[in-house]
N, C-alpha and C positions, 0 to 999 in steps of 0.2 A: 776393776769392773767399771764400766762407763757410768757417768753420773745419772743420766736419764733412766737407766735400768734400775738403779738404786731407788730412784724416786718412785718408779712404778711398783716396785716391790713393797715400798713403804705404804703406798696407797692400798695395794691389795691386802697388806697385812693389817691395815687399820680396821678396827671393829665397826660394823654397821649397827647403828642404834635401832632397837626393836621396840615396838609398842608393848606396853604391859597388857597382859590378858586381863579381861574384866573378871572380877571375882564373882563367885556364886552369890554371895551376900548382896552385892550391888544389883545384880539382875533381879533378885527377889524383892529388894526394896523398891526398884522401879516398877515392878508389876503391882506391888501393893499400892503405890501411889496412883497408878492408873485406875485401879479398881475403886479407890476412895473417890477420885475425881468423878468417875462415872456414876457412883452411887449418889454423890452430892447433886449432880446434874439431874438425875432421875427424881430425887426427892424435891428439888427445886421446881421441876416441871410439874409434878403432882400438886405441889403447893400452889403454883400459879394457876393451874387449871381449876383447882378447888375454889380459889378466891374469885376467879373469873366468873364461874357459874353462880356463885353465891352473891356477888355484888350486884348492884342495880345497873341499869343501862347507862347511867351517867357516871359510873365508877372510873377509877384511874386506869385500870387495864383496858376497859372498853375505849377510853379516850386515846390511849396509846395505840390500840389496834386501828382506830379510825384514822389517826394521824399517819400511821404507817401505810394504810391503804391509800390515803390521799397522796402521799409521797410517791408510792409505787405505781399509781394509776397511769401516768404518762408512759412508763416503761411497759406496762401491761397492754396499753393501746397500741404502742409501737410494735410490740411483739405480735399482737393479733393481726396488725396490718401486714407485717412481713410474712407471717405463716398462712394468712388467708389464701393466697394463690395456690400454695402447695396443698392446702386442705381441699380447695375447690377442684384442683387437678386430680387429686386422689379420689374425691367423690365422683368426678366425671368418669374416670376410668373404671372405678368400682361399679358405677351405674351401667356402663357399657357391658362389662363382664356379666352383670346380673341380667341385663336385658337380653344379651346373647343366649345365656343359659335358659332364660324364660322362653325366648323365641324357639329354641331347639325343643324344649319340652312341649310347647304348644304345637309345633310341627308334628312331633311324635303322636300327640293326642289326636290331632286332625287326621293323621294317617291311619290311626287305629279306628277312628270313626268312619273314615272312608272305606276301609276294609270291611268293617262291620256292616256298613250300608250295602256294599257290594254283595256280601254274603246274604244279607236279608233280601235284596232284590233277586238274587239267583234262587234263593229258597222259595220266594213267592212265585217266581216264574215256573220253577219246577212243580210246585204245588198246583198252580193253575193248569199246567200241562197234564199232570196226573188226573186232575178232575175232569178235563176234557176227554182223556182216554177212558176213564170210568164211565162218563156219560155216554160215550160211544158204545162201550161194552154193554151198557144197560139199555141202549136205545133199540127201537125196532129195526134200525139199519144193521145191527150186528147179526151176522149170518148164523143160522142154526147149524148144529153139527160141527162147530169149530171150537177149538181151544185157542189160547193165545199166550204169548210170552213177550215181555217187554225187554228191550235191549238198547243200550246207548250206542250212539255213533262214535266210533273210535278212529275213523280215517275217511278221507274223501279222495276221489280219483284225481290225480294230478293233471290229467288231460282235460282240456276245456270242452272237447267234443264228447267226452264220456260223462254222463250224469249218473254217477254211481257212488255209493257209500259202503263202508264196511261197518258191521255191527258186532258187538261183543256177545254173540250167541250163535251156536251152530248145531251140529247133529247131536251133540250131547244133550241139548235142550229139546230135541225132537223136530228141529227145523229141517225141511227138505227143499229141493229146487222147485220153483214155481209156486211156493207159498206166497199168498198176498201179504203186502205190508201196508199198514195204515197208521194214521194218527187220530187224534180226537176230531180233526177237521174233515178228514176224508182219506181218499186213496193216495198212497205214496208211490207204490211200485210193486215189484215182485223180486223174490230171491232168485238169483241166477247162478250162484255158486256157493257150496257149503263145505266147511271144514269142521273139525271137531269142536272148536270153541268160537269160531267166527263165521260170518256169512257175508257174501257180497250181494248188495241190493241194487238193481237197476231202477232208477227213479222214473216217475211218470213223464218227466221232461226229457228223458234220454231219447235219442233219435230212433232207437230200435224198439221202443215201447209202443204197443198198439193195444187198445182196450175196447172191446165190443161194448157199446153204450146205447142208452135210450134216453129220450127226452121225457122226464117224469111228468111234464105237463101235457104233451101231445102224443106221446108214445112213438115219436119219430125215431128211426133206427139209424145207427152209423158207427163209426170207429173214431175214438179219440186218439190222435197221434201226437207224440212228443209233448202231450199236455197242452197243446196250443190250438189245435183245430179239430173240428168234428166233421170227419170226411165220410164220403159215400152216402150222403144224405140226398135222396132223390128229390127232384124238383116238385114232385107231387106231395111231398111230406111237409108238414107245417112245423116250422121252428121260429121262435121269436127271441129277441134279446131279453135276457133276464131269466130264461128257462133254466131249470135245474137238470143237470145231466148226472146219471147214475150208471153203475155197471149193469150190464144186461144179464150176465150169468147164464147165458145159453150153453148147453152142453153138447148140442148137435147143430148141424147146418154149417153154412159157409162162415158164419160169424160166431162159431163156438168159442167159448172163453174159459180161461183158467181161473177167473175171478168169480167169487160168489155174487149173487145179485144184490142190488139196492145200496151198494156202497157209494156215497157221494163223491163226485169227481170235481165238478165246478159249475160255473154258470156261463151261458151264452152271452157274449159281449157284442157280436155283430153278425148279421146275416146278409149275404149277397148272392146274386146269380146272374148269369147271362145266357144268351140264346145258344152259344157254342158248346159250353160245358154241359156234361150230363148230370152233374151234381151241384148242389149249392155250396157256397163258400161260407163256412160257419167258424167263427173264432171263439175260443173258450178261455176263461180265466179260472185256473184251478183254485180250489179252496185252501189247499196246503201252501204255506209259504216255505219254499224249498231253500231259502237263504238262512232260515233260523231253525232248522231241524236240530233237535236235541236227542231225543230217544224215540224209538219206533216200536210199533206193536206188530208182531208177526202172527198171522192167523194160520192155525194148523188144523186141518180137517181130521176129524176122528178116524183113527185107523184101527 
């Protein structure tokens, strides 16, 4: 057998020294010692605290504390200077987060207030509109023999040349074609088409609208067309700027009307005439603001 192989076998066969296992009694003794040390430290701490609070301000423990504080003061100052930028940075970012949160909360509160204000303004406008309608219903201008129904506008004509609106009331409410339509300010127009729950209203400003009218001040007669002019007023009739125009309400003759009498239309803004024309040129400003219409009153004759 080769020599090196014998050496390897000898090495492999040699016993490996192993550490002795710690006995149970040794572990128990070590645990007892740790508990004794902990108990002694606790008792010593209690004794020191008791002596510290019972001795005077010039006692030994107070002096030791003062000396320790004096020795540690430079380290405390250095630690404070090192940590201050980090504390400031943390405070800065914490302040930004808080300010952003507070800003968002304020924005939400402002939005709520704005919405509440909008609702209040809308409610006030609606109440004012209702009061005007009630004032008209209770005024001498309200025609006898008529009922009424109030309906909101739900659509407007997309064509610029058609001054028409759709209201949320129709034949189910008793509305018929040619029923007059008003607001608290005066005449709006007439119903030109009716369905079960909706109606189409041609406004006074529509090119197809003509209303037999009279000057309430001078009794001059004519026709208000498209809500802008008082036509067919003879040169011998007296009309002045500022005069009130109302519906004539005639049922017969060349100027027979579908409207009841005495409904306010508007005021005369200018009067002109020349030698060639047969009639005066009279301009009118309607009482109704057709840009801000909300809900309308349809007058229905007793049937």
